[in-house]
C-alpha positions in Angstrom: 114.7 94.6 92.1 111.6 94.7 94.2 109.3 97.6 93.4 105.9 98.1 95.0 103.6 100.9 93.9 100.8 102.0 96.2 97.9 104.1 94.9 94.4 104.0 93.4 94.1 102.4 90.0 91.8 105.0 88.4 94.0 108.0 89.5 95.4 109.7 86.4 98.8 110.2 88.0 99.0 106.5 89.0 98.1 105.6 85.4 101.0 107.8 84.1 103.4 106.3 86.6 102.4 102.7 85.7 102.8 103.5 82.0 106.3 105.0 82.8 107.3 101.9 84.8 106.0 99.6 82.0 107.9 101.7 79.4 111.1 101.3 81.3 110.6 97.5 81.7 110.5 97.8 85.5 108.4 95.0 87.1 106.4 96.1 90.1 103.6 95.0 92.4 100.6 97.3 92.7 98.7 97.7 95.9 95.4 99.5 95.9 95.2 101.2 99.3 91.7 102.3 98.7 90.5 98.7 98.5 93.1 97.1 100.7 93.4 99.8 103.2 96.5 101.7 104.4 98.7 100.1 107.1 99.4 102.6 109.9 103.0 101.4 110.4 103.7 101.6 106.7 102.2 105.1 106.4 104.2 106.2 109.5 107.4 104.9 107.9 106.6 106.8 104.7 106.2 109.9 106.7 109.5 109.3 108.6 111.3 108.9 105.2 109.6 111.6 103.1 107.9 113.8 105.7 104.2 113.8 106.5 103.7 117.1 104.7 104.8 115.4 101.4 102.8 112.2 101.9 99.6 113.9 102.9 97.6 115.0 99.8 96.1 118.3 100.9 95.1 119.2 97.3 92.6 116.4 96.9 88.9 116.5 97.3 88.8 114.1 100.1 91.1 116.2 102.3 89.2 119.4 101.4 85.9 117.8 102.4 87.1 116.8 105.8 85.7 118.7 108.8 87.8 121.7 109.7 88.8 120.2 113.0 90.4 117.2 111.2 92.4 119.5 108.9 93.7 121.9 111.6 96.5 121.4 114.0 98.1 118.6 112.0 101.3 117.0 113.2 102.8 113.7 112.1 100.7 111.5 114.4 97.4 113.2 113.4 98.3 113.1 109.7 99.1 109.4 109.8 95.8 108.7 111.6 94.0 110.8 109.0 95.6 109.0 106.1 94.9 105.6 107.6 91.2 106.5 108.1 91.0 108.2 104.6 93.5 106.5 102.2 92.5 108.9 99.5 94.4 111.6 101.5 97.6 109.8 100.7 99.6 111.3 97.8 99.6 109.1 94.8 101.5 107.1 93.8 103.9 106.0 96.5 106.7 103.7 95.3 109.0 101.6 97.5 112.1 100.6 95.6 115.5 99.3 96.7 117.1 102.7 96.7 114.3 104.4 98.6 110.9 105.9 98.3 109.1 108.0 95.6 106.1 110.1 96.5 104.1 111.4 93.6 105.1 111.1 89.9 107.8 113.3 88.3 109.5 111.5 85.4 112.9 113.3 86.1 112.9 112.1 89.7 111.9 108.6 88.7 114.5 108.4 86.0 117.2 109.4 88.5 115.9 107.0 91.1 115.9 104.0 88.7 119.2 104.8 87.0 
């Protein structure tokens, strides 16, 4: 099974998710999109699968500090461009796995996804 987790290593939610995967014995590759950047095509695909409203982290400090013009009038294309330019605006973690995509960490959802 190929599992790839995308996130920022010092994020508390990413740490919980990594601990959960380790505890389940699920091997994964970690990609730090703050250091390695976010690929526009990949972010667009995540938005196609999960919806840009779910992938965009509006609760984070980075999003709240953006100019009002950047935060208003969002649609899928503008949200993808915003997340590519500001990877901290991507919800964390995002996990690609054989059965689909997980956005954020909720142990019940993850248990069901990896059952």
